[in-house]
N, C-alpha and C positions, 0 to 999 in steps of 0.2 A: 297654586295661587299666584296670580299675575298682578303686578302693580307697576305704575310708571313713576320713576323718581323725578321729583322736581329738579329743574336745572340748577337751582340754588342749593340743593341738598349737599351737605358736606360730610365726608367721612372723617371723624376726629382721629387724631393720631393714636388715642387710647384704644380705638376700635379697629385699627389697621390690622394688627396681627391676629386678633380673634376672627376677623373676617377671612383672612388668608387661611387660617386653620380650618375654618368652616368650608371654604371653597375646596380645599384639598380633600376634605372628608367626602364632600358630595361627588367630586370628580373621580375619586378612587373606586367608585362603583362600576366604572367602565373597566373592561378587560385591558390588560397592559398593551395588547396589540392595537387597541382602538384609541388609546390616549393621544398619540401624536396627531392623528386626524382630528380629534376633538379640539385639541389645543390650536391647531391650524384654523379651525372654524372660528375660534375666539380671537384670532389675530395674535396668538401667542407663539413663541418659538416652538416648533414641532419636535425637534430632537429625534431620538430613535426609540424603537420599541424595546431595544436591549436596555437602554437607560430606564425606561418605565418599568421593566421587569424587576429591576433591583429594588425599587421602592416607589410605588405609585404616588404615595403621599408626598415624598420629597421631590419627585419629578414635577408635580404641579406647583409646589411651593417655590421651587427654584425659578419658575417662570413668572411668578407673581411678585417676588420680593423687590425686583428692580423697578416695578411700575409705580406711578404716582397714585395717591389716594383716589383721585378722580378716575384714573384708568381702572383701578381695582373695582370701583363702584360700577363702572360700565360693564366689566366682565361679569360681576355678580348678577347684574340684571339679565344679561344674556343667558347665563347658566340657569337662572330661575325660570326664565321663559321657556327653556327647553326641558328642564327636568322637574320643575315644580316640587322642590324640596320644602317640606314643612319648616324645618329649622332655618333654612336660608330665607324663606319667605318671612318668617317671624323676625329675623334679624333686620331685614330691610324695612318691614313695617315699623319697628321701633325706631329705626334711624329716621324715617320720614316723620314720625310723630314727635321725636325729640326736637325737631326744628319748628314745631307749631306751638303757638302761644296757648291755645285752648287744650285742656287736658281733661281726662276722665279720672277722677280721684279714686283711690282705694276705698274711701268711705262710701262713695256712691255704689261701687261694685258690691261691697259687703251688704249694704242696705237692700239692694236689688235681690241678691241671693237669698237673704233672709225672708223676703216677701214671697219668694218662689216655693217655700216649703209647703204652702197650703194648696198648691195646684199640681195637677198631673202634667209633667213637663211637655210631653209630646203625645198626649192623648192615648189612643190605642196603638200608636206606632212604637217601634222598638226604641227604647231609651238608649241602649248600648250602640245601636247602629247610628243613631243621630249624633251621639256624642263623638263617635269615632270619625264621622264625616268632618266635624269641626276640629277635634283634637285627635289626630291619628294615633297618638301614643296611649290614648285611653284604653284601659282594659277593665272589664267587669270583675269584681271580686270572685275568687274561685273557692269552693268548699273542698279543701284538700282531703278531708276525711273520706269523701266519696272515691277519690282517686286511689286511695290505699285500702279500700274495702272496709273502712270503719263504719260505724253507724252514722246515718245522715243527720246532721245537726241543722236546726232551722237557721236560715241566713240572718246575720246581724242586721238589724234595722238601721238604715242610714237616712239622714234627712237629705232633701234635694241640695241644700247648700253645702253639705259635706261631700256629696258626690261631685258637685260642680267644682268645688275647690280642689279636689284630688285630680279632676280632669284637667285643670289649668285655668279656670275662669278668672282667678285673681292675679295670675302672673302673666297671662297672655297679652298680646298687643290689643290696643283699643279696637282696631279693625276686626280682629277675630272675636272679641267680646260682642261687638255690634252684630256680627254675622250670627252669633248664637241667639241674640235677642230677636233678630229678624226671622230666624227659624222657629222660634217660639210662637210667633203670631202669623206664621205663614198659613194661607188657606188650606194647605195640606194637613195642618194640625188643628186649627180652630177657625171658626167663622162666626159671623153675626154678633149677637150680644156678648158671647164669651170672648171673642176676639177684641171687641171694643173695650171690654172690662180690663183685660190684661194690658192693652195698650195704654189705657188711662193710668193704670197702676205703675207701669214702667216709666211713663212720661213724668209722673210726679217726682221721680228721682233724677231722671236724665236732665230735666230742665235746669236743675241747680248747677250743672256743669256746661250748660249752653247747648244741649242736644235734645232731639225729640224724634219719635217715630212718626213719619209722615207718609201720606198716600203718594205712591209713585208709579203705580201701574195696576194691571188687572191680570188675573189668572182664571180663565174659564168663567168670567163674569164676576169673580170675587176680588176684593181689593188686596193689593200687595202693599206692604209697608217697608220702608228702609229708614235707618237712622241718619238724620241730617242735622246740620246746624239749626238750632231753634229759631234763630233770627232770620234765616234765609227764606225768602218767598212771602207770598201773601196769604194771610189766613182767610178761611172761608172758601166757598165753592162758587165758580162762575154760574150765574143764573140767567142774566139777560145780556144778549149780544146784539146790539143795534149798530149797523156799520154801513160802509159804502154810501154815506149820505152825499147826494149830488144836487140838492135843492133846499127848499125851506125846511126849517127845523120841524120834526114831527111833534104833534101834540099827544102827550101821553097821560093816561089816567091809570090809577091803581085799581085793578079789577077785583083783586082779593088781597087785602093788606096782610092777612094772616099768612098766606103762602107766598107773598111778595110777587104775585102775578100782575103783569102790566098789560095794557092794551093801547095800541096807537089808534087814535080816533080821527086824526087828520094828517095829511101829507105822508101817509104810509108809502105812497108810490115813489117817494124820493129816497128811500133807504131800504136796506135788507135786514131781516130779523132771523137769526139762527135760532130755531126753536127746538133743537134737540139737546139732550143732556150732554154736557161737557165733562168727561170723566177725568180720572187721575192722570191720564196721559196727555191732557190738554186737547188742542184741536189740530188735527193733521190735514194736509192738503187733500188726501183721499176722502176724508170724512166730509170736508166742505163741498167737494165735487159731488159726492153721493147725495148730500142734502139738496143741492141745487138741481140735480137731475130729477130727484123725486118730486120736489116741490113745484117744479115747472113742467113735470111730465114729459121729460126729454128722453127718448129711447136710445138715441145714438150717443155713445160715450164721447166720441171726439167732438160732437156738436155741443155737448154739455160743457166740456172743458173750454172750448172756444168762446161760447156765449158767456160763461161765468167770468172768464178773463176780461172780456170786453166790458162787461157790466162793472167790474171792479175798477177798471181803468177810467171809467166815466167819472169816478169820484175824486180823481187825482187832479189837483189844481195847478201844479207847477212842473216845470221840466225836472227839477230836483226830485220831486216825489215820484214822477214817472220813471226816472233812472233808478231810484231805490227799488221800486216795485219790479222792474224788468231785471235789474242786476241780481236781486235775491233769487228769483225763480230760475234764472239762467245759470248762475254760478253754483247753485246747490241742487241742480237737477239730478245729480247722482243718487240722492236719497229717494227719488221717486215720490210716490204718494205718501210715504212715511214722513216727508218733510213737514215740520210744523208750519201751518198756514200763516202767511203774512197778511194781516187783515187791515185794510185801509179805512180811515175816517170812522173811528169807533167812538161812540158816545160813552164817556166816563162819568161825568157829572151831568145832571139835568136840572135846569131851572125852567119852570113852565112859562116864565115871562120873557118877552123879547127885550132887546136892548132899549127900544123906544119906550116900552112900558116901564122899564126899570128907571128911566130918566137919568141915566148916567151912573146908577148904583150897580156895582158888580158884586153879586153874592157868591157866585161860583165861577172861579176862573177856569179857563180852558175846558170847556164842556166836551170838546172832541179831541181825540188823539190822532195824529197823522197816521201812525201804524201801531198795531199791537200784535205780538206773538205770544201765544199760550203754549209754552214748552211743557207745562204740566198744570195741574190744578192750582199750584202755588207759585210756580215760576212764570212771571209775566213780564215781558219786555216791551217798553214803550220807545218808539223811535220818532223823533220830531225833526222836521226840516224847517229851519228858521229863515224866513224872509224878513223884509224891512218892517213889516207890521209887528214883529216880535220886539222891536226896539223903539218904535216911533208911534206917534199919534196918527189920527186919520189925516191930518194935514202934513204928514211926513216929517214932522219935527222930532228930533231925537228926544226920548223921554226916559229919564231914570226910573220913573214910577212904573211905566209899562214893563221895563226890564226887571225891576224888583218884584212886580207881581208874578212874572214868569218864573223867576227863581224861587219864589215862595211856593208856587204850585209844584215845582219840581221837588222841593224838600218834602212837601206833604206826601207826594207819591212815593218817594224813596223810603220815608218813615213807615209807610203802609206796606212796604215790601216789594214794590215794583222796581225794576231796573229801568233807568231812563238814559237814553243816548240822544245827543243833539248833533245835527249837522248844519253848517251854514249852507244856504242855498247855492252860493257861488262855488263851493268845493265839490258839488255834485254834478257840475257841467264842465265841459271842456277837457283839455288834456289832463290825463292822470286820474280823472274821476272814476273811470271803470275799474282801475286797479285798486283805488281807495275803497270802493264799495265791495269789491271781491274780498280784499284782505279783512275788512270789518266783519263780513258775514262768515268767512272761514273761521275766524277766531270766536265769534259768537256761537256758531254751531258746535265747535270743538269744546267750548266751555259747558254747554248744556246737554249735549248728546254723547 
């Protein structure tokens, strides 16, 4: 089990010696002749094999005792990444979780376990094998009468909650408990209506502590779920993606109000419409290129990439927007076609009337977003490049009302679950702008991928 400790994670003094003892126990699994080399790899004093032969546990402890708490944590993470100890992994999990304000209560765990008594935990798959994957120390009850030649007695019936409690479901880290829940609703175990029913049941209890099972991927066409913060992301599934607008606003009608099907009846030539399903993984660069290639009947792959890039650039109005677009795809090219697509000029709100027809009344602010990234079905990032029109009226006079309207629209987006990032147009051009753009996208990609 691998995890990354937050740079602010602290080892309390009360946990210093328990961690040293645990590390000594994990490291003593090495042969005495190997210990000096292993300690050297961890930047610890290597000593001699003769010293290690006397007591492997004391050999390791003597090299940890003089370290600071921060240094011991760094050693622990290195040991865990190399040896994947269940006990050490759980220690580090709990340490991370102790620093977080949000908790999963014992009450929620017990309520969930009680509700699992009425289902077959892993369908036709082995209960023991699945539980041992999550809790390696788990062992199924043994009928000892068989081992000693006595009469075979029927196994004692145990409820699911009793089995899970003995496995460690109530005492394990929150991360491990979530791993168990994710295994319960994996497509390997259940799909379709049964999967949806179990997810709804679990979410009824997880939501009280601020968590929920959410769509995060696909397995052979079936949906994968992971436990995430309930407040993270946008609810609902992307349905209509109208983007790269480079001319008059399209006129849209609702073709089927029941299915939320729309149709553009005028000015369609000035925008693009992605008409394929956007799944749990969001929209990737490769998917956008495949759609463009098919919809425009382009056989040559490189021609499709070039023509799509040129068409998207046509919708960019300022040097700042052009630098954002170019900087994103250049600095993150290492991800290839798996890179989430940076989509320019996306319609978010739609008012069928023009500004002239509205006669100065604005019913829907900011109908278009400068850029949108769909990292997943729920994680949506909006990037805005602010020119003078974001702060002033048409006659270029500074306006607190224009600014207030923009901030109000931002609040609405954030409350709906979008992430919103703003750049001043001036900071995206000139000296240092390239490094600023690179650093921003490096951090954004690291956050979500």
